[in-house]
Biopython code that builds the backbone (N, CA, C, O; Angstrom):
import numpy as np
from Bio.PDB.StructureBuilder import StructureBuilder

atoms = [
    (1, "UNK", "N", (92.126, 89.838, 115.433)),
    (1, "UNK", "CA", (91.739, 90.100, 114.061)),
    (1, "UNK", "C", (90.961, 91.409, 114.003)),
    (1, "UNK", "O", (90.168, 91.714, 114.894)),
    (2, "UNK", "N", (91.192, 92.164, 112.963)),
    (2, "UNK", "CA", (90.524, 93.451, 112.791)),
    (2, "UNK", "C", (89.160, 93.270, 112.142)),
    (2, "UNK", "O", (88.779, 92.169, 111.744)),
    (3, "UNK", "N", (88.447, 94.361, 112.049)),
    (3, "UNK", "CA", (87.124, 94.343, 111.431)),
    (3, "UNK", "C", (87.237, 93.972, 109.957)),
    (3, "UNK", "O", (88.289, 94.176, 109.351)),
    (4, "UNK", "N", (86.181, 93.435, 109.377)),
    (4, "UNK", "CA", (86.197, 93.082, 107.953)),
    (4, "UNK", "C", (86.454, 94.301, 107.072)),
    (4, "UNK", "O", (86.184, 95.436, 107.465)),
    (5, "UNK", "N", (86.965, 94.056, 105.908)),
    (5, "UNK", "CA", (87.238, 95.115, 104.935)),
    (5, "UNK", "C", (85.978, 95.358, 104.122)),
    (5, "UNK", "O", (85.312, 94.419, 103.685)),
    (6, "UNK", "N", (85.661, 96.626, 103.926)),
    (6, "UNK", "CA", (84.527, 96.979, 103.074)),
    (6, "UNK", "C", (85.051, 97.660, 101.832)),
    (6, "UNK", "O", (85.960, 98.488, 101.894)),
    (7, "UNK", "N", (84.468, 97.302, 100.704)),
    (7, "UNK", "CA", (84.837, 97.942, 99.440)),
    (7, "UNK", "C", (83.632, 98.755, 99.001)),
    (7, "UNK", "O", (82.549, 98.217, 98.771)),
    (8, "UNK", "N", (83.842, 100.064, 98.890)),
    (8, "UNK", "CA", (82.727, 100.953, 98.601)),
    (8, "UNK", "C", (82.616, 101.324, 97.133)),
    (8, "UNK", "O", (81.607, 101.892, 96.714)),
    (9, "UNK", "N", (83.634, 101.014, 96.349)),
    (9, "UNK", "CA", (83.566, 101.334, 94.920)),
    (9, "UNK", "C", (82.801, 100.219, 94.210)),
    (9, "UNK", "O", (83.248, 99.073, 94.158)),
    (10, "UNK", "N", (81.670, 100.568, 93.679)),
    (10, "UNK", "CA", (80.789, 99.573, 93.053)),
    (10, "UNK", "C", (81.464, 98.873, 91.881)),
    (10, "UNK", "O", (81.303, 97.664, 91.715)),
    (11, "UNK", "N", (82.218, 99.607, 91.066)),
    (11, "UNK", "CA", (82.862, 98.975, 89.917)),
    (11, "UNK", "C", (83.934, 97.980, 90.363)),
    (11, "UNK", "O", (84.145, 96.966, 89.697)),
    (12, "UNK", "N", (84.604, 98.251, 91.464)),
    (12, "UNK", "CA", (85.602, 97.316, 91.991)),
    (12, "UNK", "C", (84.918, 96.048, 92.491)),
    (12, "UNK", "O", (85.396, 94.939, 92.251)),
    (13, "UNK", "N", (83.813, 96.218, 93.177)),
    (13, "UNK", "CA", (83.058, 95.065, 93.684)),
    (13, "UNK", "C", (82.576, 94.199, 92.524)),
    (13, "UNK", "O", (82.659, 92.972, 92.588)),
    (14, "UNK", "N", (82.077, 94.829, 91.469)),
    (14, "UNK", "CA", (81.601, 94.074, 90.310)),
    (14, "UNK", "C", (82.742, 93.307, 89.642)),
    (14, "UNK", "O", (82.577, 92.150, 89.256)),
    (15, "UNK", "N", (83.893, 93.955, 89.509)),
    (15, "UNK", "CA", (85.051, 93.260, 88.916)),
    (15, "UNK", "C", (85.475, 92.080, 89.775)),
    (15, "UNK", "O", (85.807, 91.015, 89.256)),
    (16, "UNK", "N", (85.462, 92.270, 91.092)),
    (16, "UNK", "CA", (85.806, 91.163, 91.992)),
    (16, "UNK", "C", (84.824, 89.997, 91.830)),
    (16, "UNK", "O", (85.231, 88.837, 91.759)),
    (17, "UNK", "N", (83.545, 90.315, 91.774)),
    (17, "UNK", "CA", (82.530, 89.263, 91.615)),
    (17, "UNK", "C", (82.714, 88.523, 90.276)),
    (17, "UNK", "O", (82.618, 87.298, 90.207)),
    (18, "UNK", "N", (82.983, 89.307, 89.215)),
    (18, "UNK", "CA", (83.163, 88.706, 87.887)),
    (18, "UNK", "C", (84.403, 87.805, 87.868)),
    (18, "UNK", "O", (84.347, 86.678, 87.376)),
    (19, "UNK", "N", (85.513, 88.302, 88.401)),
    (19, "UNK", "CA", (86.740, 87.501, 88.429)),
    (19, "UNK", "C", (86.582, 86.249, 89.286)),
    (19, "UNK", "O", (87.042, 85.170, 88.914)),
    (20, "UNK", "N", (85.925, 86.402, 90.438)),
    (20, "UNK", "CA", (85.703, 85.246, 91.310)),
    (20, "UNK", "C", (84.863, 84.193, 90.596)),
    (20, "UNK", "O", (85.146, 82.999, 90.694)),
    (21, "UNK", "N", (83.842, 84.629, 89.885)),
    (21, "UNK", "CA", (82.993, 83.684, 89.145)),
    (21, "UNK", "C", (83.781, 83.016, 88.027)),
    (21, "UNK", "O", (83.662, 81.808, 87.823)),
    (22, "UNK", "N", (84.586, 83.792, 87.299)),
    (22, "UNK", "CA", (85.384, 83.221, 86.201)),
    (22, "UNK", "C", (86.382, 82.185, 86.705)),
    (22, "UNK", "O", (86.645, 81.190, 86.028)),
    (23, "UNK", "N", (86.928, 82.413, 87.875)),
    (23, "UNK", "CA", (87.923, 81.492, 88.419)),
    (23, "UNK", "C", (87.313, 80.433, 89.336)),
    (23, "UNK", "O", (88.019, 79.549, 89.822)),
    (24, "UNK", "N", (86.017, 80.523, 89.570)),
    (24, "UNK", "CA", (85.346, 79.538, 90.421)),
    (24, "UNK", "C", (85.784, 79.626, 91.874)),
    (24, "UNK", "O", (85.900, 78.610, 92.561)),
    (25, "UNK", "N", (86.024, 80.835, 92.332)),
    (25, "UNK", "CA", (86.477, 81.042, 93.704)),
    (25, "UNK", "C", (85.523, 82.002, 94.403)),
    (25, "UNK", "O", (84.736, 82.706, 93.769)),
    (26, "UNK", "N", (85.618, 82.006, 95.734)),
    (26, "UNK", "CA", (84.878, 83.019, 96.479)),
    (26, "UNK", "C", (85.658, 84.331, 96.384)),
    (26, "UNK", "O", (86.839, 84.334, 96.037)),
    (27, "UNK", "N", (85.002, 85.425, 96.688)),
    (27, "UNK", "CA", (85.675, 86.725, 96.661)),
    (27, "UNK", "C", (86.835, 86.722, 97.657)),
    (27, "UNK", "O", (87.906, 87.259, 97.370)),
    (28, "UNK", "N", (86.622, 86.122, 98.817)),
    (28, "UNK", "CA", (87.684, 86.054, 99.826)),
    (28, "UNK", "C", (88.889, 85.288, 99.295)),
    (28, "UNK", "O", (90.026, 85.728, 99.462)),
    (29, "UNK", "N", (88.649, 84.139, 98.655)),
    (29, "UNK", "CA", (89.756, 83.357, 98.094)),
    (29, "UNK", "C", (90.487, 84.149, 97.011)),
    (29, "UNK", "O", (91.716, 84.143, 96.947)),
    (30, "UNK", "N", (89.723, 84.826, 96.169)),
    (30, "UNK", "CA", (90.311, 85.606, 95.087)),
    (30, "UNK", "C", (91.175, 86.745, 95.640)),
    (30, "UNK", "O", (92.314, 86.931, 95.211)),
    (31, "UNK", "N", (90.630, 87.496, 96.588)),
    (31, "UNK", "CA", (91.377, 88.606, 97.170)),
    (31, "UNK", "C", (92.615, 88.089, 97.896)),
    (31, "UNK", "O", (93.687, 88.682, 97.784)),
    (32, "UNK", "N", (92.481, 87.003, 98.630)),
    (32, "UNK", "CA", (93.618, 86.418, 99.338)),
    (32, "UNK", "C", (94.726, 86.049, 98.352)),
    (32, "UNK", "O", (95.896, 86.349, 98.588)),
    (33, "UNK", "N", (94.361, 85.409, 97.265)),
    (33, "UNK", "CA", (95.345, 85.010, 96.253)),
    (33, "UNK", "C", (96.018, 86.240, 95.633)),
    (33, "UNK", "O", (97.237, 86.268, 95.466)),
    (34, "UNK", "N", (95.222, 87.243, 95.298)),
    (34, "UNK", "CA", (95.785, 88.446, 94.672)),
    (34, "UNK", "C", (96.731, 89.167, 95.629)),
    (34, "UNK", "O", (97.794, 89.636, 95.222)),
    (35, "UNK", "N", (96.341, 89.254, 96.903)),
    (35, "UNK", "CA", (97.183, 89.934, 97.886)),
    (35, "UNK", "C", (98.479, 89.165, 98.090)),
    (35, "UNK", "O", (99.552, 89.763, 98.168)),
    (36, "UNK", "N", (98.385, 87.843, 98.178)),
    (36, "UNK", "CA", (99.592, 87.030, 98.351)),
    (36, "UNK", "C", (100.538, 87.195, 97.160)),
    (36, "UNK", "O", (101.742, 87.375, 97.340)),
    (37, "UNK", "N", (99.992, 87.132, 95.944)),
    (37, "UNK", "CA", (100.821, 87.271, 94.748)),
    (37, "UNK", "C", (101.503, 88.638, 94.718)),
    (37, "UNK", "O", (102.695, 88.732, 94.423)),
    (38, "UNK", "N", (100.762, 89.679, 95.018)),
    (38, "UNK", "CA", (101.349, 91.029, 94.999)),
    (38, "UNK", "C", (102.393, 91.179, 96.095)),
    (38, "UNK", "O", (103.455, 91.759, 95.868)),
    (39, "UNK", "N", (102.100, 90.662, 97.277)),
    (39, "UNK", "CA", (103.050, 90.719, 98.384)),
    (39, "UNK", "C", (104.344, 89.998, 98.010)),
    (39, "UNK", "O", (105.433, 90.519, 98.248)),
    (40, "UNK", "N", (104.233, 88.811, 97.430)),
    (40, "UNK", "CA", (105.421, 88.054, 97.021)),
    (40, "UNK", "C", (106.209, 88.804, 95.954)),
    (40, "UNK", "O", (107.437, 88.857, 96.012)),
    (41, "UNK", "N", (105.513, 89.383, 94.984)),
    (41, "UNK", "CA", (106.178, 90.118, 93.907)),
    (41, "UNK", "C", (106.912, 91.340, 94.446)),
    (41, "UNK", "O", (108.069, 91.575, 94.098)),
    (42, "UNK", "N", (106.238, 92.125, 95.301)),
    (42, "UNK", "CA", (106.862, 93.326, 95.852)),
    (42, "UNK", "C", (108.012, 92.979, 96.795)),
    (42, "UNK", "O", (109.038, 93.660, 96.801)),
    (43, "UNK", "N", (107.845, 91.931, 97.586)),
    (43, "UNK", "CA", (108.916, 91.500, 98.486)),
    (43, "UNK", "C", (110.127, 91.041, 97.684)),
    (43, "UNK", "O", (111.259, 91.382, 98.027)),
    (44, "UNK", "N", (109.906, 90.277, 96.630)),
    (44, "UNK", "CA", (111.013, 89.818, 95.792)),
    (44, "UNK", "C", (111.711, 90.994, 95.117)),
    (44, "UNK", "O", (112.939, 91.020, 95.027)),
    (45, "UNK", "N", (110.934, 91.969, 94.641)),
    (45, "UNK", "CA", (111.527, 93.147, 93.998)),
    (45, "UNK", "C", (112.348, 93.943, 95.002)),
    (45, "UNK", "O", (113.432, 94.426, 94.676)),
    (46, "UNK", "N", (111.838, 94.081, 96.213)),
    (46, "UNK", "CA", (112.568, 94.826, 97.246)),
    (46, "UNK", "C", (113.852, 94.094, 97.612)),
    (46, "UNK", "O", (114.902, 94.723, 97.745)),
    (47, "UNK", "N", (113.786, 92.781, 97.777)),
    (47, "UNK", "CA", (114.980, 92.010, 98.111)),
    (47, "UNK", "C", (116.013, 92.078, 96.988)),
    (47, "UNK", "O", (117.214, 92.146, 97.252)),
    (48, "UNK", "N", (115.550, 92.060, 95.733)),
    (48, "UNK", "CA", (116.466, 92.178, 94.598)),
    (48, "UNK", "C", (117.125, 93.550, 94.585)),
    (48, "UNK", "O", (118.314, 93.663, 94.287)),
    (49, "UNK", "N", (116.364, 94.596, 94.906)),
    (49, "UNK", "CA", (116.922, 95.946, 94.952)),
    (49, "UNK", "C", (117.962, 96.063, 96.063)),
    (49, "UNK", "O", (119.015, 96.671, 95.868)),
    (50, "UNK", "N", (117.674, 95.491, 97.214)),
    (50, "UNK", "CA", (118.629, 95.511, 98.327)),
    (50, "UNK", "C", (119.903, 94.763, 97.929)),
    (50, "UNK", "O", (121.008, 95.237, 98.194)),
    (51, "UNK", "N", (119.754, 93.604, 97.298)),
    (51, "UNK", "CA", (120.920, 92.826, 96.867)),
    (51, "UNK", "C", (121.737, 93.610, 95.839)),
    (51, "UNK", "O", (122.967, 93.590, 95.885)),
    (52, "UNK", "N", (121.070, 94.295, 94.918)),
    (52, "UNK", "CA", (121.761, 95.089, 93.907)),
    (52, "UNK", "C", (122.547, 96.219, 94.562)),
    (52, "UNK", "O", (123.700, 96.468, 94.212)),
    (53, "UNK", "N", (121.920, 96.896, 95.507)),
    (53, "UNK", "CA", (122.597, 97.988, 96.202)),
    (53, "UNK", "C", (123.779, 97.474, 97.015)),
    (53, "UNK", "O", (124.837, 98.102, 97.053)),
    (54, "UNK", "N", (123.592, 96.322, 97.668)),
    (54, "UNK", "CA", (124.675, 95.742, 98.466)),
    (54, "UNK", "C", (125.863, 95.398, 97.573)),
    (54, "UNK", "O", (127.009, 95.652, 97.942)),
    (55, "UNK", "N", (125.598, 94.821, 96.404)),
    (55, "UNK", "CA", (126.689, 94.503, 95.468)),
    (55, "UNK", "C", (127.414, 95.765, 95.026)),
    (55, "UNK", "O", (128.639, 95.768, 94.904)),
    (56, "UNK", "N", (126.660, 96.846, 94.783)),
    (56, "UNK", "CA", (127.270, 98.117, 94.374)),
    (56, "UNK", "C", (128.166, 98.660, 95.483)),
    (56, "UNK", "O", (129.267, 99.139, 95.209)),
    (57, "UNK", "N", (127.712, 98.590, 96.716)),
    (57, "UNK", "CA", (128.519, 99.062, 97.841)),
    (57, "UNK", "C", (129.767, 98.205, 97.986)),
    (57, "UNK", "O", (130.861, 98.725, 98.206)),
    (58, "UNK", "N", (129.605, 96.895, 97.863)),
    (58, "UNK", "CA", (130.763, 96.002, 97.977)),
    (58, "UNK", "C", (131.785, 96.288, 96.881)),
    (58, "UNK", "O", (132.988, 96.208, 97.128)),
    (59, "UNK", "N", (131.329, 96.616, 95.686)),
    (59, "UNK", "CA", (132.237, 96.960, 94.596)),
    (59, "UNK", "C", (132.984, 98.259, 94.901)),
    (59, "UNK", "O", (134.183, 98.362, 94.643)),
    (60, "UNK", "N", (132.289, 99.234, 95.441)),
    (60, "UNK", "CA", (132.933, 100.497, 95.816)),
    (60, "UNK", "C", (133.993, 100.241, 96.895)),
    (60, "UNK", "O", (135.094, 100.788, 96.825)),
    (61, "UNK", "N", (133.667, 99.423, 97.876)),
    (61, "UNK", "CA", (134.625, 99.104, 98.941)),
    (61, "UNK", "C", (135.837, 98.378, 98.355)),
    (61, "UNK", "O", (136.971, 98.669, 98.735)),
    (62, "UNK", "N", (135.611, 97.439, 97.434)),
    (62, "UNK", "CA", (136.734, 96.734, 96.781)),
    (62, "UNK", "C", (137.633, 97.716, 96.047)),
    (62, "UNK", "O", (138.858, 97.645, 96.146)),
    (63, "UNK", "N", (137.014, 98.635, 95.309)),
    (63, "UNK", "CA", (137.802, 99.634, 94.578)),
    (63, "UNK", "C", (138.595, 100.503, 95.544)),
    (63, "UNK", "O", (139.774, 100.774, 95.314)),
    (64, "UNK", "N", (137.957, 100.940, 96.619)),
    (64, "UNK", "CA", (138.647, 101.775, 97.604)),
    (64, "UNK", "C", (139.811, 101.020, 98.225)),
    (64, "UNK", "O", (140.907, 101.564, 98.357)),
    (65, "UNK", "N", (139.578, 99.769, 98.606)),
    (65, "UNK", "CA", (140.627, 98.977, 99.244)),
    (65, "UNK", "C", (141.785, 98.672, 98.304)),
    (65, "UNK", "O", (142.898, 98.403, 98.756)),
    (66, "UNK", "N", (141.532, 98.712, 97.011)),
    (66, "UNK", "CA", (142.599, 98.426, 96.057)),
    (66, "UNK", "C", (143.478, 99.641, 95.766)),
    (66, "UNK", "O", (144.520, 99.511, 95.124)),
    (67, "UNK", "N", (143.068, 100.818, 96.233)),
    (67, "UNK", "CA", (143.860, 102.022, 96.003)),
    (67, "UNK", "C", (145.147, 101.971, 96.829)),
    (67, "UNK", "O", (145.160, 101.443, 97.941)),
    (68, "UNK", "N", (146.209, 102.514, 96.284)),
    (68, "UNK", "CA", (147.470, 102.500, 97.039)),
    (68, "UNK", "C", (147.409, 103.473, 98.214)),
    (68, "UNK", "O", (146.694, 104.474, 98.170)),
    (69, "UNK", "N", (148.170, 103.163, 99.267)),
    (69, "UNK", "CA", (148.291, 104.060, 100.414)),
    (69, "UNK", "C", (149.369, 105.075, 100.055)),
    (69, "UNK", "O", (150.506, 104.702, 99.767)),
    (70, "UNK", "N", (149.014, 106.346, 100.072)),
    (70, "UNK", "CA", (149.944, 107.403, 99.706)),
    (70, "UNK", "C", (150.331, 108.160, 100.966)),
    (70, "UNK", "O", (149.474, 108.760, 101.615)),
    (71, "UNK", "N", (151.591, 108.140, 101.315)),
    (71, "UNK", "CA", (152.070, 108.867, 102.487)),
    (71, "UNK", "C", (151.791, 108.097, 103.765)),
    (71, "UNK", "O", (151.199, 107.018, 103.740)),
    (72, "UNK", "N", (152.222, 108.662, 104.875)),
    (72, "UNK", "CA", (152.032, 107.983, 106.157)),
    (72, "UNK", "C", (150.564, 108.068, 106.600)),
    (72, "UNK", "O", (149.848, 109.007, 106.252)),
    (73, "UNK", "N", (150.148, 107.084, 107.359)),
    (73, "UNK", "CA", (148.797, 107.107, 107.918)),
    (73, "UNK", "C", (148.764, 108.076, 109.085)),
    (73, "UNK", "O", (149.687, 108.095, 109.899)),
    (74, "UNK", "N", (147.721, 108.874, 109.179)),
    (74, "UNK", "CA", (147.591, 109.853, 110.244)),
    (74, "UNK", "C", (147.062, 109.188, 111.508)),
    (74, "UNK", "O", (146.257, 108.259, 111.447)),
    (75, "UNK", "N", (147.521, 109.670, 112.641)),
    (75, "UNK", "CA", (147.035, 109.178, 113.934)),
    (75, "UNK", "C", (146.165, 110.268, 114.555)),
    (75, "UNK", "O", (146.058, 111.371, 114.018)),
    (76, "UNK", "N", (145.551, 109.953, 115.678)),
    (76, "UNK", "CA", (144.747, 110.947, 116.392)),
    (76, "UNK", "C", (145.603, 112.147, 116.800)),
    (76, "UNK", "O", (145.130, 113.283, 116.782)),
    (77, "UNK", "N", (146.873, 111.893, 117.169)),
    (77, "UNK", "CA", (147.762, 112.985, 117.562)),
    (77, "UNK", "C", (148.017, 113.938, 116.402)),
    (77, "UNK", "O", (148.254, 115.127, 116.619)),
    (78, "UNK", "N", (147.970, 113.431, 115.175)),
    (78, "UNK", "CA", (148.162, 114.296, 114.011)),
    (78, "UNK", "C", (146.937, 115.182, 113.766)),
    (78, "UNK", "O", (147.061, 116.281, 113.226)),
    (79, "UNK", "N", (145.791, 114.716, 114.151)),
    (79, "UNK", "CA", (144.546, 115.417, 113.835)),
    (79, "UNK", "C", (144.009, 116.281, 114.971)),
    (79, "UNK", "O", (143.339, 117.284, 114.725)),
    (80, "UNK", "N", (144.305, 115.893, 116.228)),
    (80, "UNK", "CA", (143.708, 116.570, 117.378)),
    (80, "UNK", "C", (144.792, 117.039, 118.346)),
    (80, "UNK", "O", (145.840, 116.409, 118.489)),
    (81, "UNK", "N", (144.510, 118.158, 119.003)),
    (81, "UNK", "CA", (145.469, 118.642, 120.010)),
    (81, "UNK", "C", (145.257, 117.919, 121.337)),
    (81, "UNK", "O", (144.442, 117.001, 121.430)),
    (82, "UNK", "N", (145.999, 118.342, 122.363)),
    (82, "UNK", "CA", (145.947, 117.666, 123.661)),
    (82, "UNK", "C", (144.581, 117.818, 124.343)),
    (82, "UNK", "O", (144.277, 117.077, 125.277)),
    (83, "UNK", "N", (143.751, 118.778, 123.885)),
    (83, "UNK", "CA", (142.401, 118.947, 124.441)),
    (83, "UNK", "C", (141.331, 118.222, 123.613)),
    (83, "UNK", "O", (140.143, 118.304, 123.923)),
    (84, "UNK", "N", (141.749, 117.530, 122.582)),
    (84, "UNK", "CA", (140.813, 116.805, 121.728)),
    (84, "UNK", "C", (140.172, 117.645, 120.657)),
    (84, "UNK", "O", (139.208, 117.221, 120.019)),
    (85, "UNK", "N", (140.703, 118.844, 120.453)),
    (85, "UNK", "CA", (140.146, 119.737, 119.431)),
    (85, "UNK", "C", (140.920, 119.558, 118.130)),
    (85, "UNK", "O", (142.111, 119.245, 118.152)),
    (86, "UNK", "N", (140.245, 119.756, 116.994)),
    (86, "UNK", "CA", (140.947, 119.621, 115.713)),
    (86, "UNK", "C", (142.102, 120.608, 115.621)),
    (86, "UNK", "O", (141.999, 121.746, 116.079)),
    (87, "UNK", "N", (143.198, 120.163, 115.028)),
    (87, "UNK", "CA", (144.367, 121.042, 114.842)),
    (87, "UNK", "C", (144.116, 122.005, 113.719)),
    (87, "UNK", "O", (144.977, 122.827, 113.406)),
]
sb = StructureBuilder()
sb.init_structure("model")
sb.init_model(0)
sb.init_chain("A")
sb.init_seg("    ")
for serial, (resi, resn, name, xyz) in enumerate(atoms, 1):
    if name == "N":
        sb.init_residue(resn, " ", resi, " ")
    sb.init_atom(name, np.array(xyz, "f"), 0.0, 1.0, " ", f" {name:<3s}", serial, name[0])
structure = sb.get_structure()
């Protein structure tokens, strides 16, 4: 475990004390709850963004795969010479 966290901004400390008193919690309980809620919210937002991007990529792949094949498929021999250099 690391060293305790110190909060040096007096107005932040006062707000924490006021909120803890209003909710009937210790400052540690209040901060723990706030950090957990924010962590869950940001994690959910990040996971939703990843899922959205994945769906977009899958749609692009579906569209690409649905395109007709035009002409013969090229092989390595069509693209590279006997030394492996581009033609």
